[in-house]
C-alpha positions as CSV (number, residue, x, y, z in Angstrom):
1,E,59.6,78.6,93.0
2,S,59.0,77.2,96.4
3,M,61.3,77.4,99.4
4,I,61.7,74.6,101.9
5,L,62.2,76.1,105.4
6,P,63.9,74.1,108.2
7,D,61.5,72.7,110.8
8,R,63.5,74.0,113.8
9,I,65.6,77.2,113.6
10,N,68.3,77.7,116.3
11,T,67.3,74.4,117.8
12,S,68.8,73.2,121.1
13,T,68.2,69.4,120.4
14,F,68.7,67.0,117.5
15,T,69.2,63.3,117.1
16,S,71.8,61.0,115.7
17,Q,69.3,59.9,113.0
18,E,68.8,63.5,112.0
19,I,72.6,63.9,111.6
20,K,72.8,60.6,109.6
21,S,70.0,61.8,107.3
22,G,71.9,65.1,106.7
23,L,69.1,67.2,108.3
24,V,71.3,69.2,110.8
25,F,72.9,72.3,109.4
26,Y,75.2,75.0,110.9
27,Q,74.3,78.5,109.5
28,H,76.9,81.2,109.9
29,D,75.4,84.7,110.7
30,D,77.8,86.6,108.4
31,S,79.6,88.2,111.2
32,E,83.4,88.8,111.0
33,T,84.3,85.7,113.0
34,N,86.6,82.9,111.8
35,K,85.6,80.2,114.3
36,D,82.6,79.1,116.3
37,R,81.6,76.2,118.6
38,F,78.9,74.8,120.7
39,H,78.9,72.5,123.8
40,F,76.7,69.5,123.8
41,V,75.6,66.5,125.9
42,A,74.8,63.3,124.0
43,L,72.3,61.0,125.8
44,A,70.7,57.7,124.9
45,E,67.1,57.9,123.9
46,D,66.3,54.8,125.9
47,P,66.3,55.9,129.6
48,E,67.3,52.4,130.6
49,V,70.6,52.8,128.9
50,D,73.3,54.5,131.0
51,F,75.1,56.6,128.4
52,Q,76.3,60.2,128.4
53,Y,78.9,62.0,126.4
54,V,80.0,65.6,126.9
55,G,81.8,67.4,124.1
56,I,82.4,70.5,122.0
57,M,81.7,70.9,118.3
58,H,84.1,73.3,116.6
59,F,83.6,75.2,113.3
60,R,86.3,76.9,111.3
61,I,84.8,79.7,109.2
62,I,86.3,80.4,105.7
63,M,86.2,84.2,105.4
64,I,85.4,86.0,102.2
65,N,86.0,89.6,101.3
66,D,82.5,91.0,101.1
67,N,82.8,94.4,102.7
68,H,83.8,97.7,101.1
69,P,86.3,100.0,102.9
70,V,84.4,102.2,105.4
71,R,85.4,105.7,106.4
72,V,85.5,106.1,110.2
73,M,87.2,109.5,110.3
74,E,85.6,112.2,108.2
75,K,86.6,115.8,108.8
76,V,87.9,118.9,107.1
77,F,91.7,118.9,106.6
78,N,93.0,122.2,107.9
79,V,96.4,123.6,106.8
80,V,98.3,126.9,107.2
81,T,98.1,129.0,104.0
82,G,101.1,128.3,101.8
83,S,102.5,125.7,104.2
84,E,102.6,121.9,104.7
85,R,100.9,119.5,107.1
86,V,101.2,115.8,107.6
87,V,98.0,113.8,106.9
88,T,97.2,111.6,110.0
89,S,94.6,109.0,110.8
90,S,92.8,111.7,112.7
91,D,92.3,113.4,109.4
92,L,91.7,110.5,107.1
93,L,90.9,106.9,108.1
94,Y,89.3,104.0,106.3
95,I,89.0,100.5,107.7
96,D,87.9,97.2,106.1
97,P,85.2,95.5,108.2
98,D,86.5,92.2,106.9
99,L,88.5,90.4,109.5
100,D,92.3,90.8,109.6
101,T,92.7,93.2,106.7
102,P,96.0,95.0,107.4
103,S,96.2,98.8,106.9
104,S,98.9,98.2,104.3
105,Q,96.2,96.6,102.1
106,I,93.9,99.6,102.2
107,Q,95.1,101.6,99.2
108,Y,94.2,105.2,98.2
109,T,94.2,106.6,94.7
110,R,93.6,110.3,94.4
111,R,93.0,112.8,91.6
112,K,94.5,116.2,91.0
113,I,93.8,118.7,93.9
114,P,92.9,122.3,93.0
115,N,94.7,123.9,96.0
116,G,97.8,121.8,96.6
117,D,99.5,118.5,96.2
118,I,100.3,115.4,98.3
119,F,103.9,114.1,98.8
120,H,105.7,111.4,100.6
121,V,107.7,112.9,103.5
122,E,110.9,111.2,102.4
123,D,110.7,112.5,98.8
124,R,109.0,115.9,98.3
125,S,110.3,116.3,94.7
126,E,107.3,114.5,93.0
127,P,103.7,114.3,94.1
128,V,102.2,110.9,95.0
129,Y,98.9,109.7,93.7
130,L,99.0,106.2,95.3
131,F,99.5,105.5,99.1
132,T,98.1,103.3,101.8
133,Q,96.4,103.7,105.2
134,E,99.6,102.4,106.7
135,D,101.5,105.3,105.2
136,I,98.9,107.7,106.8
137,D,99.2,105.9,110.2
138,R,103.0,106.2,110.1
139,R,102.7,109.9,109.2
140,L,104.5,109.5,105.9
141,I,102.0,111.5,103.7
142,V,102.1,115.3,103.7
143,F,99.9,117.9,102.0
144,R,101.4,121.1,100.6
145,H,99.1,124.0,100.1
146,D,99.3,126.0,96.9
147,G,96.4,127.9,95.4
148,P,92.9,128.9,96.7
149,P,92.0,128.5,100.4
150,Y,89.4,125.8,99.7
151,G,89.5,122.6,97.6
152,K,88.3,119.0,97.4
153,A,90.4,115.9,96.8
154,V,88.5,113.0,95.3
155,I,89.9,109.7,96.6
156,S,89.2,106.1,95.7
157,V,89.9,103.5,98.4
158,T,90.3,99.8,97.8
159,D,91.1,96.7,99.8
160,G,92.3,94.9,96.7
161,D,88.9,93.6,95.7
162,L,86.2,96.1,96.7
163,S,86.3,99.9,96.4
164,S,84.8,103.1,97.9
165,T,85.0,106.7,96.9
166,G,85.3,109.7,99.2
167,I,86.1,113.4,99.4
168,L,88.8,115.1,101.5
169,E,87.9,118.7,102.0
170,I,90.9,121.0,102.4
171,V,90.8,124.5,104.0
172,A,93.9,126.8,104.2
173,S,93.9,129.6,106.7
174,D,96.1,131.5,109.2
175,P,97.6,129.5,112.0
176,F,95.2,128.5,114.7
177,I,94.9,126.2,117.7
178,E,91.5,125.5,119.3
179,I,90.3,123.4,122.2
180,V,87.9,120.7,120.9
181,N,87.5,118.7,124.2
182,N,87.7,120.0,127.8
183,S,85.3,117.7,129.7
184,G,87.1,117.8,133.1
185,I,87.5,114.9,135.5
186,I,85.9,113.5,138.6
187,V,88.3,112.4,141.4
188,P,87.7,110.8,144.8
189,R,88.7,113.1,147.6
190,G,92.4,112.5,148.6
191,Q,93.1,110.4,145.6
192,E,94.4,110.9,142.0
193,A,93.0,110.7,138.5
194,V,94.6,110.6,135.0
195,I,94.0,113.5,132.7
196,S,94.2,112.2,129.1
197,N,93.3,113.3,125.6
198,Y,89.8,112.0,126.3
199,N,89.4,114.8,128.8
200,L,91.5,117.5,127.1
201,S,92.5,117.9,123.5
202,V,93.2,120.5,120.9
203,E,93.2,120.8,117.1
204,T,95.4,122.9,114.9
205,N,96.1,123.5,111.2
206,M,99.9,123.7,111.9
207,N,102.2,120.7,111.3
208,A,102.5,119.9,115.0
209,W,101.6,117.1,117.4
210,G,102.7,115.3,120.5
211,S,105.5,117.1,122.4
212,A,105.3,120.1,120.0
213,I,102.0,121.1,121.5
214,V,102.7,122.5,125.0
215,F,100.2,123.3,127.7
216,H,101.5,126.0,130.2
217,V,99.7,126.0,133.6
218,T,99.1,129.7,134.2
219,T,97.1,129.2,137.5
220,A,97.8,126.0,139.5
221,P,95.0,124.0,141.2
222,R,94.3,125.1,144.8
223,H,93.3,121.8,146.3
224,G,95.6,119.5,144.5
225,R,98.6,119.3,142.2
226,L,99.6,118.1,138.7
227,T,102.3,115.5,138.1
228,V,103.8,113.9,135.0
229,S,105.2,110.4,135.5
230,G,104.9,111.1,139.3
231,Q,107.1,114.3,139.2
232,F,105.8,117.6,140.3
233,V,107.2,120.8,138.8
234,A,106.6,124.2,140.3
235,K,106.4,126.1,137.0
236,F,104.3,123.5,135.4
237,Q,103.8,122.5,131.8
238,F,102.8,119.4,130.0
239,T,102.4,118.3,126.4
240,E,99.9,116.6,124.1
241,A,102.2,113.5,124.3
242,D,101.7,113.4,128.1
243,L,97.9,113.5,127.6
244,Q,98.1,110.7,125.0
245,S,100.4,108.5,127.1
246,G,98.3,108.9,130.3
247,T,101.2,110.1,132.4
248,L,99.6,113.4,133.5
249,K,97.7,113.1,136.8
250,Y,95.8,115.4,139.1
251,V,96.5,114.5,142.8
252,N,93.9,115.8,145.3
253,K,95.1,117.0,148.8
254,G,92.1,115.6,150.6
255,E,90.8,119.0,151.7
256,A,87.1,119.7,152.2
257,S,86.4,121.0,148.8
258,F,84.1,119.7,146.1
259,R,85.7,121.5,143.1
260,D,89.1,122.5,141.8
261,E,90.5,123.9,138.6
262,F,93.6,125.0,136.8
263,H,94.1,127.6,134.1
264,F,96.3,126.7,131.1
265,Q,97.5,128.1,127.8
266,A,98.0,125.8,124.9
267,R,100.8,126.9,122.6
268,I,102.4,126.0,119.3
269,S,105.2,128.4,118.5
270,D,103.6,131.9,118.8
271,T,100.0,130.7,118.5
272,T,98.1,130.2,121.8
273,I,94.7,129.6,123.3
274,D,93.6,129.8,126.9
275,G,91.4,127.5,128.9
276,I,90.2,126.3,132.3
277,F,90.2,122.7,133.2
278,E,87.6,121.7,135.9
279,V,88.0,119.0,138.5
280,K,85.0,117.7,140.5
281,V,86.1,116.2,143.9
282,Y,83.6,113.9,145.7
283,P,83.9,112.1,149.0
284,E,83.9,108.3,149.4
285,S,80.2,108.3,149.8
286,Y,79.8,109.6,146.2
287,W,81.1,106.3,144.9
288,E,78.3,104.3,146.6
289,P,75.6,103.1,144.2
290,L,72.5,105.2,143.4
291,V,69.3,104.4,145.3
292,V,66.2,103.4,143.4
293,L,63.3,104.8,145.4
294,N,60.6,104.2,142.8
295,N,60.6,102.3,139.5
296,S,57.0,101.1,139.0
297,T,55.0,100.2,135.9
298,L,52.9,103.0,134.5
299,K,49.5,102.3,132.9
300,V,48.5,104.4,129.8
301,E,45.4,104.3,127.7
302,E,45.8,103.4,124.0
303,G,46.7,106.4,122.0
304,S,47.2,108.7,125.0
305,R,50.1,109.8,127.1
306,V,51.0,109.7,130.8
307,I,53.3,111.8,132.9
308,I,56.4,110.0,134.4
309,D,56.6,111.6,137.8
310,Q,58.7,110.8,140.9
311,A,56.0,108.5,142.2
312,A,56.7,106.3,139.3
313,L,60.4,106.9,138.8
314,N,62.8,108.3,141.4
315,I,66.4,107.6,141.8
316,M,68.6,109.5,144.3
317,H,71.9,109.7,146.1
318,P,72.1,111.3,149.5
319,N,75.4,113.1,148.7
320,I,74.9,114.1,145.1
321,A,72.9,117.1,143.8
322,P,70.1,116.2,141.4
323,S,71.8,118.4,138.8
324,D,74.8,116.1,138.8
325,I,72.7,113.0,138.0
326,T,71.4,112.3,134.5
327,Y,69.0,109.7,133.0
328,I,70.4,108.0,129.9
329,I,67.9,106.2,127.7
330,V,69.6,102.9,126.8
331,Q,66.6,101.4,125.0
332,R,63.8,103.4,123.4
333,P,60.1,102.4,123.9
334,Q,59.0,100.0,121.1
335,N,55.3,101.2,121.0
336,G,55.6,104.8,121.9
337,Y,58.0,107.6,122.5
338,L,59.3,109.9,125.3
339,E,58.9,113.7,125.2
340,V,59.8,116.4,127.6
341,D,57.4,119.3,128.0
342,L,59.1,122.4,129.4
343,G,56.0,124.6,129.0
344,E,54.9,124.5,132.6
345,I,58.2,124.4,134.5
346,T,61.3,126.5,134.7
347,S,64.6,125.4,133.5
348,S,65.9,125.0,137.1
349,E,62.9,122.9,138.0
350,Y,63.5,120.8,134.9
351,E,67.1,120.2,135.9
352,N,66.1,119.2,139.4
353,E,63.3,116.8,138.1
354,V,65.0,115.2,135.2
355,S,68.7,115.2,136.1
356,L,70.0,111.9,137.3
357,H,73.3,110.1,137.2
358,R,74.2,107.7,134.3
359,H,72.2,104.7,135.5
360,E,70.1,102.1,133.7
361,V,66.5,101.9,134.8
362,N,63.4,100.1,133.5
363,V,60.1,102.0,133.0
């Protein structure tokens, strides 16, 4: 069979005669968009004719269900031995890449679980084998452990037309709470910054979340203070709900210090864990842009390699240490690759040479 290809793909011009002859087509790119458009200017072919029309051509895309449900949160479900814990979207989350599919339409069917059962929170008398992502999002599904410490739940997920199959691993153990994110913050000197669950978060196998997870500040920051909704409390504490809502802030006093920290203890009932939250404080000059000293083209022989040194690439900031600046590769080389050889330099030299702030450069 032969295939007739269009003469011009992604063209920017066409004629009225081509439209009349049925030669102009719109090809959708299969993205999840239900509308499209293009702007055009219609001109007369005869330059002697004074005619011009400016308009917009609109397209309405008729969507089809052509994507299977996709798992975007895959992790082990932890629960206290012999206890219950609500299943949340942080534990089990499927989405439908098709546009505008509600979570109520994503339906789970599960098989028998060797180390427990799943119930609806409003009726724990009978196990449930059918529930939706909306039920999970609303915290209406609970797992009750009964049996060995480890088990697997086989789940089938459908959007009504297409299906996917997955596994939910379940581990029962003694109560625990652990810090999974403690990245700290950077704050301008004399100003404030929000501390959210993107900077500080914990995980637990207990049936607790939000205001039930309390952080006690055991050592307050020296060069600033913590507030919740603008209120300062001497014997300070905050909750996971404060982190999630963005109401917890660190307020810097404006003193000549580049670092600060506070010690905390996260607590659920009698289970605790200690941590230190770090704050980097930089003066106004820190927020000025990085300076590109060198960013020149390197020549390399075919099949060989070349060293990228500071004569070719050098970005600096007069008030920031090189160790606080990092190169981020935003696009890999198409006809080669980058490598770092630590054989001839020390780790400290490597940090000074390679560390640069998150900044896009072209080599």
